[in-house]
Every structure is written in C-alpha cells, then in structure tokens.
PDB file with SEQRES, HELIX, SHEET and CRYST1 records, atoms N, CA, C and O in Angstrom:
SEQRES   1 A   86  MET PRO GLU LYS ILE THR VAL GLU ARG TYR LYS ALA PHE          
SEQRES   2 A   86  ASP GLY LYS VAL PHE ASP LEU ARG LYS ASP ALA GLU ALA          
SEQRES   3 A   86  HIS GLU ALA ALA HIS PHE HIS LEU MET LEU CYS ASP LEU          
SEQRES   4 A   86  SER ALA GLU GLN VAL GLN GLU ALA LEU ASP LEU LYS ARG          
SEQRES   5 A   86  GLU PRO ILE ALA GLY ALA ILE GLU ARG ALA ALA LEU GLU          
SEQRES   6 A   86  ILE LYS ARG ALA ARG ARG ALA LYS ALA GLU ALA ALA GLN          
SEQRES   7 A   86  GLU PRO HIS PRO GLN PRO ASP PRO                              
HELIX    1 AA1 ARG A   21  ALA A   30  1                                  10    
HELIX    2 AA2 PHE A   32  LEU A   36  5                                   5    
HELIX    3 AA3 ALA A   41  LEU A   48  1                                   8    
HELIX    4 AA4 GLU A   53  GLN A   78  1                                  26    
SHEET    1 AA1 2 TYR A  10  LYS A  11  0                                        
SHEET    2 AA1 2 VAL A  17  PHE A  18 -1                                        
CRYST1    1.000    1.000    1.000  90.00  90.00  90.00 P 1           1          
ATOM      1  N   MET A   1       0.857  -1.149  -0.038  1.00  0.00           N  
ATOM      2  CA  MET A   1      -0.004  -0.005   0.011  1.00  0.00           C  
ATOM      3  C   MET A   1       0.904   1.270  -0.019  1.00  0.00           C  
ATOM      4  O   MET A   1       1.876   1.379   0.728  1.00  0.00           O  
ATOM      5  N   PRO A   2       0.548   2.192  -0.889  1.00  0.00           N  
ATOM      6  CA  PRO A   2       1.362   3.456  -0.891  1.00  0.00           C  
ATOM      7  C   PRO A   2       1.291   4.225   0.458  1.00  0.00           C  
ATOM      8  O   PRO A   2       0.266   4.297   1.136  1.00  0.00           O  
ATOM      9  N   GLU A   3       2.470   4.788   0.776  1.00  0.00           N  
ATOM     10  CA  GLU A   3       2.479   5.547   2.021  1.00  0.00           C  
ATOM     11  C   GLU A   3       2.116   7.053   1.678  1.00  0.00           C  
ATOM     12  O   GLU A   3       2.577   7.618   0.687  1.00  0.00           O  
ATOM     13  N   LYS A   4       1.328   7.601   2.498  1.00  0.00           N  
ATOM     14  CA  LYS A   4       0.873   8.963   2.384  1.00  0.00           C  
ATOM     15  C   LYS A   4       1.949   9.837   3.038  1.00  0.00           C  
ATOM     16  O   LYS A   4       2.426   9.545   4.135  1.00  0.00           O  
ATOM     17  N   ILE A   5       2.324  10.931   2.328  1.00  0.00           N  
ATOM     18  CA  ILE A   5       3.335  11.846   2.870  1.00  0.00           C  
ATOM     19  C   ILE A   5       2.649  13.227   2.740  1.00  0.00           C  
ATOM     20  O   ILE A   5       1.782  13.442   1.894  1.00  0.00           O  
ATOM     21  N   THR A   6       3.099  14.178   3.652  1.00  0.00           N  
ATOM     22  CA  THR A   6       2.673  15.563   3.560  1.00  0.00           C  
ATOM     23  C   THR A   6       3.936  16.432   3.244  1.00  0.00           C  
ATOM     24  O   THR A   6       4.990  16.270   3.859  1.00  0.00           O  
ATOM     25  N   VAL A   7       3.787  17.296   2.322  1.00  0.00           N  
ATOM     26  CA  VAL A   7       4.881  18.069   1.921  1.00  0.00           C  
ATOM     27  C   VAL A   7       4.416  19.515   2.168  1.00  0.00           C  
ATOM     28  O   VAL A   7       3.354  19.953   1.726  1.00  0.00           O  
ATOM     29  N   GLU A   8       5.313  20.245   2.929  1.00  0.00           N  
ATOM     30  CA  GLU A   8       5.047  21.650   3.177  1.00  0.00           C  
ATOM     31  C   GLU A   8       5.827  22.549   2.190  1.00  0.00           C  
ATOM     32  O   GLU A   8       7.013  22.350   1.928  1.00  0.00           O  
ATOM     33  N   ARG A   9       5.108  23.528   1.670  1.00  0.00           N  
ATOM     34  CA  ARG A   9       5.724  24.442   0.732  1.00  0.00           C  
ATOM     35  C   ARG A   9       5.319  25.810   1.288  1.00  0.00           C  
ATOM     36  O   ARG A   9       4.386  25.906   2.085  1.00  0.00           O  
ATOM     37  N   TYR A  10       5.999  26.834   0.879  1.00  0.00           N  
ATOM     38  CA  TYR A  10       5.785  28.190   1.289  1.00  0.00           C  
ATOM     39  C   TYR A  10       5.551  29.089   0.153  1.00  0.00           C  
ATOM     40  O   TYR A  10       6.279  29.087  -0.839  1.00  0.00           O  
ATOM     41  N   LYS A  11       4.525  29.864   0.301  1.00  0.00           N  
ATOM     42  CA  LYS A  11       4.143  30.837  -0.777  1.00  0.00           C  
ATOM     43  C   LYS A  11       4.422  32.249  -0.341  1.00  0.00           C  
ATOM     44  O   LYS A  11       3.927  32.693   0.695  1.00  0.00           O  
ATOM     45  N   ALA A  12       5.215  32.966  -1.123  1.00  0.00           N  
ATOM     46  CA  ALA A  12       5.589  34.344  -0.849  1.00  0.00           C  
ATOM     47  C   ALA A  12       4.399  35.205  -1.255  1.00  0.00           C  
ATOM     48  O   ALA A  12       3.464  34.722  -1.893  1.00  0.00           O  
ATOM     49  N   PHE A  13       4.441  36.505  -0.875  1.00  0.00           N  
ATOM     50  CA  PHE A  13       3.235  37.338  -1.103  1.00  0.00           C  
ATOM     51  C   PHE A  13       2.918  37.445  -2.656  1.00  0.00           C  
ATOM     52  O   PHE A  13       1.789  37.730  -3.054  1.00  0.00           O  
ATOM     53  N   ASP A  14       3.884  37.222  -3.426  1.00  0.00           N  
ATOM     54  CA  ASP A  14       3.659  37.378  -4.899  1.00  0.00           C  
ATOM     55  C   ASP A  14       3.232  36.114  -5.505  1.00  0.00           C  
ATOM     56  O   ASP A  14       2.986  36.089  -6.711  1.00  0.00           O  
ATOM     57  N   GLY A  15       3.119  35.050  -4.772  1.00  0.00           N  
ATOM     58  CA  GLY A  15       2.614  33.774  -5.278  1.00  0.00           C  
ATOM     59  C   GLY A  15       3.694  32.800  -5.629  1.00  0.00           C  
ATOM     60  O   GLY A  15       3.391  31.649  -5.943  1.00  0.00           O  
ATOM     61  N   LYS A  16       4.943  33.202  -5.594  1.00  0.00           N  
ATOM     62  CA  LYS A  16       6.031  32.294  -5.865  1.00  0.00           C  
ATOM     63  C   LYS A  16       6.120  31.287  -4.758  1.00  0.00           C  
ATOM     64  O   LYS A  16       6.048  31.674  -3.592  1.00  0.00           O  
ATOM     65  N   VAL A  17       6.275  30.002  -5.053  1.00  0.00           N  
ATOM     66  CA  VAL A  17       6.295  28.932  -4.111  1.00  0.00           C  
ATOM     67  C   VAL A  17       7.749  28.415  -3.817  1.00  0.00           C  
ATOM     68  O   VAL A  17       8.582  28.320  -4.718  1.00  0.00           O  
ATOM     69  N   PHE A  18       7.998  28.105  -2.582  1.00  0.00           N  
ATOM     70  CA  PHE A  18       9.376  27.670  -2.228  1.00  0.00           C  
ATOM     71  C   PHE A  18       9.256  26.397  -1.371  1.00  0.00           C  
ATOM     72  O   PHE A  18       8.236  26.191  -0.713  1.00  0.00           O  
ATOM     73  N   ASP A  19      10.259  25.574  -1.377  1.00  0.00           N  
ATOM     74  CA  ASP A  19      10.221  24.451  -0.674  1.00  0.00           C  
ATOM     75  C   ASP A  19      10.656  24.742   0.853  1.00  0.00           C  
ATOM     76  O   ASP A  19      10.224  24.068   1.788  1.00  0.00           O  
ATOM     77  N   LEU A  20      11.508  25.758   0.998  1.00  0.00           N  
ATOM     78  CA  LEU A  20      11.937  26.101   2.329  1.00  0.00           C  
ATOM     79  C   LEU A  20      11.426  27.429   2.747  1.00  0.00           C  
ATOM     80  O   LEU A  20      11.396  28.363   1.946  1.00  0.00           O  
ATOM     81  N   ARG A  21      11.005  27.550   4.027  1.00  0.00           N  
ATOM     82  CA  ARG A  21      10.555  28.747   4.581  1.00  0.00           C  
ATOM     83  C   ARG A  21      11.545  29.861   4.513  1.00  0.00           C  
ATOM     84  O   ARG A  21      11.166  30.990   4.202  1.00  0.00           O  
ATOM     85  N   LYS A  22      12.829  29.598   4.794  1.00  0.00           N  
ATOM     86  CA  LYS A  22      13.829  30.655   4.708  1.00  0.00           C  
ATOM     87  C   LYS A  22      14.001  31.199   3.342  1.00  0.00           C  
ATOM     88  O   LYS A  22      14.288  32.385   3.180  1.00  0.00           O  
ATOM     89  N   ASP A  23      13.830  30.351   2.318  1.00  0.00           N  
ATOM     90  CA  ASP A  23      13.907  30.843   0.897  1.00  0.00           C  
ATOM     91  C   ASP A  23      12.801  31.786   0.557  1.00  0.00           C  
ATOM     92  O   ASP A  23      13.032  32.799  -0.103  1.00  0.00           O  
ATOM     93  N   ALA A  24      11.523  31.463   1.018  1.00  0.00           N  
ATOM     94  CA  ALA A  24      10.457  32.262   0.836  1.00  0.00           C  
ATOM     95  C   ALA A  24      10.578  33.635   1.534  1.00  0.00           C  
ATOM     96  O   ALA A  24      10.220  34.670   0.971  1.00  0.00           O  
ATOM     97  N   GLU A  25      11.119  33.603   2.842  1.00  0.00           N  
ATOM     98  CA  GLU A  25      11.328  34.825   3.567  1.00  0.00           C  
ATOM     99  C   GLU A  25      12.455  35.653   2.921  1.00  0.00           C  
ATOM    100  O   GLU A  25      12.364  36.881   2.932  1.00  0.00           O  
ATOM    101  N   ALA A  26      13.536  35.025   2.346  1.00  0.00           N  
ATOM    102  CA  ALA A  26      14.551  35.774   1.751  1.00  0.00           C  
ATOM    103  C   ALA A  26      14.017  36.395   0.450  1.00  0.00           C  
ATOM    104  O   ALA A  26      14.424  37.508   0.115  1.00  0.00           O  
ATOM    105  N   HIS A  27      13.162  35.754  -0.264  1.00  0.00           N  
ATOM    106  CA  HIS A  27      12.569  36.298  -1.548  1.00  0.00           C  
ATOM    107  C   HIS A  27      11.729  37.538  -1.185  1.00  0.00           C  
ATOM    108  O   HIS A  27      11.804  38.570  -1.852  1.00  0.00           O  
ATOM    109  N   GLU A  28      10.902  37.408  -0.076  1.00  0.00           N  
ATOM    110  CA  GLU A  28      10.041  38.494   0.285  1.00  0.00           C  
ATOM    111  C   GLU A  28      10.892  39.728   0.776  1.00  0.00           C  
ATOM    112  O   GLU A  28      10.612  40.889   0.476  1.00  0.00           O  
ATOM    113  N   ALA A  29      11.871  39.385   1.495  1.00  0.00           N  
ATOM    114  CA  ALA A  29      12.863  40.495   1.977  1.00  0.00           C  
ATOM    115  C   ALA A  29      13.427  41.305   0.742  1.00  0.00           C  
ATOM    116  O   ALA A  29      13.419  42.536   0.702  1.00  0.00           O  
ATOM    117  N   ALA A  30      13.893  40.531  -0.213  1.00  0.00           N  
ATOM    118  CA  ALA A  30      14.584  41.103  -1.390  1.00  0.00           C  
ATOM    119  C   ALA A  30      13.599  41.845  -2.329  1.00  0.00           C  
ATOM    120  O   ALA A  30      13.996  42.770  -3.038  1.00  0.00           O  
ATOM    121  N   HIS A  31      12.400  41.458  -2.326  1.00  0.00           N  
ATOM    122  CA  HIS A  31      11.328  42.114  -3.216  1.00  0.00           C  
ATOM    123  C   HIS A  31      10.203  42.715  -2.530  1.00  0.00           C  
ATOM    124  O   HIS A  31       9.112  42.775  -3.095  1.00  0.00           O  
ATOM    125  N   PHE A  32      10.388  43.192  -1.286  1.00  0.00           N  
ATOM    126  CA  PHE A  32       9.398  43.833  -0.512  1.00  0.00           C  
ATOM    127  C   PHE A  32       8.666  44.924  -1.248  1.00  0.00           C  
ATOM    128  O   PHE A  32       7.449  45.074  -1.131  1.00  0.00           O  
ATOM    129  N   HIS A  33       9.439  45.694  -2.020  1.00  0.00           N  
ATOM    130  CA  HIS A  33       8.865  46.883  -2.687  1.00  0.00           C  
ATOM    131  C   HIS A  33       7.816  46.466  -3.676  1.00  0.00           C  
ATOM    132  O   HIS A  33       6.974  47.298  -4.014  1.00  0.00           O  
ATOM    133  N   LEU A  34       7.792  45.264  -4.165  1.00  0.00           N  
ATOM    134  CA  LEU A  34       6.734  44.832  -5.161  1.00  0.00           C  
ATOM    135  C   LEU A  34       5.423  44.788  -4.440  1.00  0.00           C  
ATOM    136  O   LEU A  34       4.393  44.937  -5.098  1.00  0.00           O  
ATOM    137  N   MET A  35       5.368  44.593  -3.114  1.00  0.00           N  
ATOM    138  CA  MET A  35       4.149  44.541  -2.350  1.00  0.00           C  
ATOM    139  C   MET A  35       3.474  45.915  -2.426  1.00  0.00           C  
ATOM    140  O   MET A  35       2.261  45.951  -2.225  1.00  0.00           O  
ATOM    141  N   LEU A  36       4.146  47.071  -2.701  1.00  0.00           N  
ATOM    142  CA  LEU A  36       3.623  48.247  -2.716  1.00  0.00           C  
ATOM    143  C   LEU A  36       2.980  48.666  -3.983  1.00  0.00           C  
ATOM    144  O   LEU A  36       2.251  49.657  -4.000  1.00  0.00           O  
ATOM    145  N   CYS A  37       3.213  47.957  -5.054  1.00  0.00           N  
ATOM    146  CA  CYS A  37       2.670  48.239  -6.361  1.00  0.00           C  
ATOM    147  C   CYS A  37       1.130  48.093  -6.364  1.00  0.00           C  
ATOM    148  O   CYS A  37       0.560  47.215  -5.716  1.00  0.00           O  
ATOM    149  N   ASP A  38       0.521  48.959  -7.094  1.00  0.00           N  
ATOM    150  CA  ASP A  38      -0.985  48.843  -7.324  1.00  0.00           C  
ATOM    151  C   ASP A  38      -1.792  48.750  -6.024  1.00  0.00           C  
ATOM    152  O   ASP A  38      -2.798  48.041  -6.022  1.00  0.00           O  
ATOM    153  N   LEU A  39      -1.421  49.425  -4.902  1.00  0.00           N  
ATOM    154  CA  LEU A  39      -2.197  49.377  -3.824  1.00  0.00           C  
ATOM    155  C   LEU A  39      -3.323  50.390  -3.936  1.00  0.00           C  
ATOM    156  O   LEU A  39      -3.075  51.471  -4.471  1.00  0.00           O  
ATOM    157  N   SER A  40      -4.558  50.126  -3.468  1.00  0.00           N  
ATOM    158  CA  SER A  40      -5.624  51.085  -3.411  1.00  0.00           C  
ATOM    159  C   SER A  40      -5.401  52.008  -2.240  1.00  0.00           C  
ATOM    160  O   SER A  40      -4.597  51.731  -1.350  1.00  0.00           O  
ATOM    161  N   ALA A  41      -6.116  53.100  -2.252  1.00  0.00           N  
ATOM    162  CA  ALA A  41      -6.163  54.026  -1.046  1.00  0.00           C  
ATOM    163  C   ALA A  41      -6.606  53.388   0.154  1.00  0.00           C  
ATOM    164  O   ALA A  41      -6.111  53.680   1.242  1.00  0.00           O  
ATOM    165  N   GLU A  42      -7.587  52.459   0.010  1.00  0.00           N  
ATOM    166  CA  GLU A  42      -8.164  51.672   1.097  1.00  0.00           C  
ATOM    167  C   GLU A  42      -7.090  50.753   1.752  1.00  0.00           C  
ATOM    168  O   GLU A  42      -6.943  50.719   2.974  1.00  0.00           O  
ATOM    169  N   GLN A  43      -6.354  50.018   0.895  1.00  0.00           N  
ATOM    170  CA  GLN A  43      -5.280  49.209   1.366  1.00  0.00           C  
ATOM    171  C   GLN A  43      -4.213  49.969   2.085  1.00  0.00           C  
ATOM    172  O   GLN A  43      -3.705  49.489   3.098  1.00  0.00           O  
ATOM    173  N   VAL A  44      -3.829  51.187   1.591  1.00  0.00           N  
ATOM    174  CA  VAL A  44      -2.799  52.015   2.198  1.00  0.00           C  
ATOM    175  C   VAL A  44      -3.361  52.371   3.626  1.00  0.00           C  
ATOM    176  O   VAL A  44      -2.682  52.180   4.635  1.00  0.00           O  
ATOM    177  N   GLN A  45      -4.544  52.860   3.660  1.00  0.00           N  
ATOM    178  CA  GLN A  45      -5.149  53.335   4.914  1.00  0.00           C  
ATOM    179  C   GLN A  45      -5.197  52.095   5.957  1.00  0.00           C  
ATOM    180  O   GLN A  45      -4.897  52.233   7.143  1.00  0.00           O  
ATOM    181  N   GLU A  46      -5.573  50.973   5.429  1.00  0.00           N  
ATOM    182  CA  GLU A  46      -5.635  49.784   6.377  1.00  0.00           C  
ATOM    183  C   GLU A  46      -4.210  49.451   6.853  1.00  0.00           C  
ATOM    184  O   GLU A  46      -4.052  49.031   8.000  1.00  0.00           O  
ATOM    185  N   ALA A  47      -3.193  49.614   6.045  1.00  0.00           N  
ATOM    186  CA  ALA A  47      -1.868  49.346   6.479  1.00  0.00           C  
ATOM    187  C   ALA A  47      -1.445  50.427   7.584  1.00  0.00           C  
ATOM    188  O   ALA A  47      -0.817  50.101   8.591  1.00  0.00           O  
ATOM    189  N   LEU A  48      -1.824  51.683   7.321  1.00  0.00           N  
ATOM    190  CA  LEU A  48      -1.516  52.762   8.301  1.00  0.00           C  
ATOM    191  C   LEU A  48      -2.276  52.533   9.598  1.00  0.00           C  
ATOM    192  O   LEU A  48      -1.849  53.008  10.651  1.00  0.00           O  
ATOM    193  N   ASP A  49      -3.388  51.819   9.544  1.00  0.00           N  
ATOM    194  CA  ASP A  49      -4.174  51.563  10.699  1.00  0.00           C  
ATOM    195  C   ASP A  49      -3.696  50.239  11.321  1.00  0.00           C  
ATOM    196  O   ASP A  49      -4.266  49.795  12.318  1.00  0.00           O  
ATOM    197  N   LEU A  50      -2.640  49.588  10.737  1.00  0.00           N  
ATOM    198  CA  LEU A  50      -2.172  48.208  11.105  1.00  0.00           C  
ATOM    199  C   LEU A  50      -3.121  47.152  11.081  1.00  0.00           C  
ATOM    200  O   LEU A  50      -3.150  46.280  11.949  1.00  0.00           O  
ATOM    201  N   LYS A  51      -3.968  47.209  10.026  1.00  0.00           N  
ATOM    202  CA  LYS A  51      -4.922  46.152   9.788  1.00  0.00           C  
ATOM    203  C   LYS A  51      -4.367  45.290   8.723  1.00  0.00           C  
ATOM    204  O   LYS A  51      -4.854  44.177   8.524  1.00  0.00           O  
ATOM    205  N   ARG A  52      -3.343  45.757   8.006  1.00  0.00           N  
ATOM    206  CA  ARG A  52      -2.630  44.964   6.960  1.00  0.00           C  
ATOM    207  C   ARG A  52      -1.052  44.988   7.270  1.00  0.00           C  
ATOM    208  O   ARG A  52      -0.242  45.727   6.712  1.00  0.00           O  
ATOM    209  N   GLU A  53      -0.789  44.096   8.207  1.00  0.00           N  
ATOM    210  CA  GLU A  53       0.535  44.207   8.778  1.00  0.00           C  
ATOM    211  C   GLU A  53       1.603  43.963   7.635  1.00  0.00           C  
ATOM    212  O   GLU A  53       2.570  44.724   7.599  1.00  0.00           O  
ATOM    213  N   PRO A  54       1.493  42.989   6.736  1.00  0.00           N  
ATOM    214  CA  PRO A  54       2.482  42.849   5.733  1.00  0.00           C  
ATOM    215  C   PRO A  54       2.807  44.077   4.883  1.00  0.00           C  
ATOM    216  O   PRO A  54       3.958  44.356   4.547  1.00  0.00           O  
ATOM    217  N   ILE A  55       1.697  44.817   4.545  1.00  0.00           N  
ATOM    218  CA  ILE A  55       1.820  46.061   3.776  1.00  0.00           C  
ATOM    219  C   ILE A  55       2.453  47.161   4.690  1.00  0.00           C  
ATOM    220  O   ILE A  55       3.314  47.911   4.229  1.00  0.00           O  
ATOM    221  N   ALA A  56       2.065  47.247   5.872  1.00  0.00           N  
ATOM    222  CA  ALA A  56       2.638  48.179   6.842  1.00  0.00           C  
ATOM    223  C   ALA A  56       4.055  47.982   6.945  1.00  0.00           C  
ATOM    224  O   ALA A  56       4.814  48.952   6.953  1.00  0.00           O  
ATOM    225  N   GLY A  57       4.494  46.732   7.030  1.00  0.00           N  
ATOM    226  CA  GLY A  57       5.940  46.420   7.148  1.00  0.00           C  
ATOM    227  C   GLY A  57       6.703  46.839   5.952  1.00  0.00           C  
ATOM    228  O   GLY A  57       7.812  47.361   6.066  1.00  0.00           O  
ATOM    229  N   ALA A  58       6.096  46.609   4.718  1.00  0.00           N  
ATOM    230  CA  ALA A  58       6.798  47.021   3.477  1.00  0.00           C  
ATOM    231  C   ALA A  58       6.873  48.520   3.383  1.00  0.00           C  
ATOM    232  O   ALA A  58       7.891  49.040   2.926  1.00  0.00           O  
ATOM    233  N   ILE A  59       5.852  49.247   3.789  1.00  0.00           N  
ATOM    234  CA  ILE A  59       5.869  50.679   3.821  1.00  0.00           C  
ATOM    235  C   ILE A  59       7.022  51.149   4.694  1.00  0.00           C  
ATOM    236  O   ILE A  59       7.854  51.966   4.301  1.00  0.00           O  
ATOM    237  N   GLU A  60       7.026  50.603   5.870  1.00  0.00           N  
ATOM    238  CA  GLU A  60       8.094  50.953   6.891  1.00  0.00           C  
ATOM    239  C   GLU A  60       9.467  50.667   6.347  1.00  0.00           C  
ATOM    240  O   GLU A  60      10.363  51.495   6.511  1.00  0.00           O  
ATOM    241  N   ARG A  61       9.665  49.606   5.746  1.00  0.00           N  
ATOM    242  CA  ARG A  61      10.948  49.271   5.253  1.00  0.00           C  
ATOM    243  C   ARG A  61      11.381  50.160   4.057  1.00  0.00           C  
ATOM    244  O   ARG A  61      12.551  50.518   3.917  1.00  0.00           O  
ATOM    245  N   ALA A  62      10.378  50.503   3.197  1.00  0.00           N  
ATOM    246  CA  ALA A  62      10.632  51.419   2.096  1.00  0.00           C  
ATOM    247  C   ALA A  62      11.063  52.792   2.680  1.00  0.00           C  
ATOM    248  O   ALA A  62      12.000  53.410   2.174  1.00  0.00           O  
ATOM    249  N   ALA A  63      10.417  53.236   3.682  1.00  0.00           N  
ATOM    250  CA  ALA A  63      10.718  54.495   4.353  1.00  0.00           C  
ATOM    251  C   ALA A  63      12.155  54.503   4.775  1.00  0.00           C  
ATOM    252  O   ALA A  63      12.892  55.449   4.497  1.00  0.00           O  
ATOM    253  N   LEU A  64      12.589  53.358   5.503  1.00  0.00           N  
ATOM    254  CA  LEU A  64      13.911  53.235   6.023  1.00  0.00           C  
ATOM    255  C   LEU A  64      14.984  53.265   4.806  1.00  0.00           C  
ATOM    256  O   LEU A  64      16.029  53.904   4.923  1.00  0.00           O  
ATOM    257  N   GLU A  65      14.697  52.611   3.749  1.00  0.00           N  
ATOM    258  CA  GLU A  65      15.544  52.598   2.526  1.00  0.00           C  
ATOM    259  C   GLU A  65      15.624  54.015   2.056  1.00  0.00           C  
ATOM    260  O   GLU A  65      16.750  54.426   1.773  1.00  0.00           O  
ATOM    261  N   ILE A  66      14.628  54.813   1.929  1.00  0.00           N  
ATOM    262  CA  ILE A  66      14.623  56.164   1.410  1.00  0.00           C  
ATOM    263  C   ILE A  66      15.483  56.975   2.412  1.00  0.00           C  
ATOM    264  O   ILE A  66      16.387  57.699   1.994  1.00  0.00           O  
ATOM    265  N   LYS A  67      15.213  56.863   3.696  1.00  0.00           N  
ATOM    266  CA  LYS A  67      15.994  57.601   4.636  1.00  0.00           C  
ATOM    267  C   LYS A  67      17.476  57.329   4.551  1.00  0.00           C  
ATOM    268  O   LYS A  67      18.289  58.250   4.632  1.00  0.00           O  
ATOM    269  N   ARG A  68      17.841  56.042   4.385  1.00  0.00           N  
ATOM    270  CA  ARG A  68      19.284  55.753   4.241  1.00  0.00           C  
ATOM    271  C   ARG A  68      19.856  56.381   2.979  1.00  0.00           C  
ATOM    272  O   ARG A  68      20.994  56.850   2.972  1.00  0.00           O  
ATOM    273  N   ALA A  69      19.068  56.387   1.918  1.00  0.00           N  
ATOM    274  CA  ALA A  69      19.628  56.932   0.638  1.00  0.00           C  
ATOM    275  C   ALA A  69      19.730  58.386   0.760  1.00  0.00           C  
ATOM    276  O   ALA A  69      20.705  58.960   0.277  1.00  0.00           O  
ATOM    277  N   ARG A  70      18.807  59.028   1.363  1.00  0.00           N  
ATOM    278  CA  ARG A  70      18.875  60.566   1.573  1.00  0.00           C  
ATOM    279  C   ARG A  70      20.148  60.863   2.463  1.00  0.00           C  
ATOM    280  O   ARG A  70      20.919  61.767   2.139  1.00  0.00           O  
ATOM    281  N   ARG A  71      20.343  60.144   3.509  1.00  0.00           N  
ATOM    282  CA  ARG A  71      21.480  60.355   4.393  1.00  0.00           C  
ATOM    283  C   ARG A  71      22.796  60.195   3.619  1.00  0.00           C  
ATOM    284  O   ARG A  71      23.664  61.063   3.697  1.00  0.00           O  
ATOM    285  N   ALA A  72      22.953  59.066   2.858  1.00  0.00           N  
ATOM    286  CA  ALA A  72      24.142  58.832   2.137  1.00  0.00           C  
ATOM    287  C   ALA A  72      24.347  60.004   1.067  1.00  0.00           C  
ATOM    288  O   ALA A  72      25.471  60.479   0.908  1.00  0.00           O  
ATOM    289  N   LYS A  73      23.333  60.428   0.392  1.00  0.00           N  
ATOM    290  CA  LYS A  73      23.456  61.566  -0.515  1.00  0.00           C  
ATOM    291  C   LYS A  73      23.940  62.771   0.170  1.00  0.00           C  
ATOM    292  O   LYS A  73      24.858  63.425  -0.325  1.00  0.00           O  
ATOM    293  N   ALA A  74      23.381  63.110   1.282  1.00  0.00           N  
ATOM    294  CA  ALA A  74      23.784  64.334   2.040  1.00  0.00           C  
ATOM    295  C   ALA A  74      25.189  64.252   2.561  1.00  0.00           C  
ATOM    296  O   ALA A  74      25.916  65.246   2.583  1.00  0.00           O  
ATOM    297  N   GLU A  75      25.597  62.994   3.006  1.00  0.00           N  
ATOM    298  CA  GLU A  75      26.968  62.836   3.432  1.00  0.00           C  
ATOM    299  C   GLU A  75      27.897  62.976   2.231  1.00  0.00           C  
ATOM    300  O   GLU A  75      28.946  63.608   2.351  1.00  0.00           O  
ATOM    301  N   ALA A  76      27.560  62.427   1.112  1.00  0.00           N  
ATOM    302  CA  ALA A  76      28.434  62.492  -0.006  1.00  0.00           C  
ATOM    303  C   ALA A  76      28.654  63.968  -0.429  1.00  0.00           C  
ATOM    304  O   ALA A  76      29.739  64.368  -0.850  1.00  0.00           O  
ATOM    305  N   ALA A  77      27.537  64.768  -0.290  1.00  0.00           N  
ATOM    306  CA  ALA A  77      27.610  66.122  -0.775  1.00  0.00           C  
ATOM    307  C   ALA A  77      28.475  66.933   0.198  1.00  0.00           C  
ATOM    308  O   ALA A  77      29.008  67.949  -0.246  1.00  0.00           O  
ATOM    309  N   GLN A  78      28.664  66.599   1.446  1.00  0.00           N  
ATOM    310  CA  GLN A  78      29.443  67.302   2.431  1.00  0.00           C  
ATOM    311  C   GLN A  78      30.937  66.895   2.337  1.00  0.00           C  
ATOM    312  O   GLN A  78      31.781  67.578   2.917  1.00  0.00           O  
ATOM    313  N   GLU A  79      31.279  65.814   1.631  1.00  0.00           N  
ATOM    314  CA  GLU A  79      32.649  65.359   1.665  1.00  0.00           C  
ATOM    315  C   GLU A  79      33.490  66.364   0.938  1.00  0.00           C  
ATOM    316  O   GLU A  79      33.055  66.858  -0.103  1.00  0.00           O  
ATOM    317  N   PRO A  80      34.737  66.723   1.443  1.00  0.00           N  
ATOM    318  CA  PRO A  80      35.512  67.661   0.656  1.00  0.00           C  
ATOM    319  C   PRO A  80      36.018  67.054  -0.612  1.00  0.00           C  
ATOM    320  O   PRO A  80      36.411  65.889  -0.660  1.00  0.00           O  
ATOM    321  N   HIS A  81      36.002  67.828  -1.595  1.00  0.00           N  
ATOM    322  CA  HIS A  81      36.484  67.313  -2.890  1.00  0.00           C  
ATOM    323  C   HIS A  81      37.944  67.951  -3.094  1.00  0.00           C  
ATOM    324  O   HIS A  81      38.158  69.161  -3.030  1.00  0.00           O  
ATOM    325  N   PRO A  82      38.920  66.973  -3.348  1.00  0.00           N  
ATOM    326  CA  PRO A  82      40.260  67.398  -3.550  1.00  0.00           C  
ATOM    327  C   PRO A  82      40.406  68.330  -4.708  1.00  0.00           C  
ATOM    328  O   PRO A  82      39.815  68.202  -5.781  1.00  0.00           O  
ATOM    329  N   GLN A  83      41.239  69.269  -4.397  1.00  0.00           N  
ATOM    330  CA  GLN A  83      41.518  70.252  -5.467  1.00  0.00           C  
ATOM    331  C   GLN A  83      42.727  69.843  -6.342  1.00  0.00           C  
ATOM    332  O   GLN A  83      43.736  69.351  -5.837  1.00  0.00           O  
ATOM    333  N   PRO A  84      42.599  70.050  -7.605  1.00  0.00           N  
ATOM    334  CA  PRO A  84      43.738  69.602  -8.454  1.00  0.00           C  
ATOM    335  C   PRO A  84      44.989  70.502  -8.150  1.00  0.00           C  
ATOM    336  O   PRO A  84      44.877  71.672  -7.784  1.00  0.00           O  
ATOM    337  N   ASP A  85      46.146  69.885  -8.324  1.00  0.00           N  
ATOM    338  CA  ASP A  85      47.413  70.650  -8.124  1.00  0.00           C  
ATOM    339  C   ASP A  85      47.523  71.729  -9.202  1.00  0.00           C  
ATOM    340  O   ASP A  85      47.281  71.442 -10.375  1.00  0.00           O  
ATOM    341  N   PRO A  86      47.886  72.979  -8.829  1.00  0.00           N  
ATOM    342  CA  PRO A  86      48.062  74.035  -9.838  1.00  0.00           C  
ATOM    343  C   PRO A  86      49.210  73.863 -10.767  1.00  0.00           C  
ATOM    344  O   PRO A  86      49.428  74.702 -11.641  1.00  0.00           O  
TER     345      PRO A  86                                                      
END                                                                             
C-alpha cells in the first residue's frame, strides 16, 4: 500500500512557491517593494491602521531605505572634494 506523505511548501506574497521557509522569507525581503505596487487608497489606509501588517511592514521598510539613501546623498555632498594641483 502506498505511503501517504505531507509536503510543506511556502508561498511568498507574490505567489512564488518555495520548498523552504527561509527561501520564501529571503525572497520577500529582497522584493518587499513589489508589495507596494498597485495598492488602493483603502489598502494603504488599512496598512496605516495596522490592519494589513505585511503592507505596513513593506511601507516601513521602504521609508527606511529612502531615509538611508537621503542620508548617504547628504553625506556625499558634504565630503570635501580634492583640489587639483596648480
């Protein structure tokens, strides 16, 4: 008689399926910004009200990425530029 087995697979927010949870989590971490595409105003408000935690997390992470980029740009603008020898 055939033996019945159960196989767990993990689906990321975008529908991509993975055999390992860590791979699904890594995929979501690398592609979190895609979760923000095509959101309705209602979905954004629900995220702001913490009723849609995954979207809220993606918004928060995007804000941190923007903050880091702005800080790096400001720091680069403040670095002294070497003057060429006369």
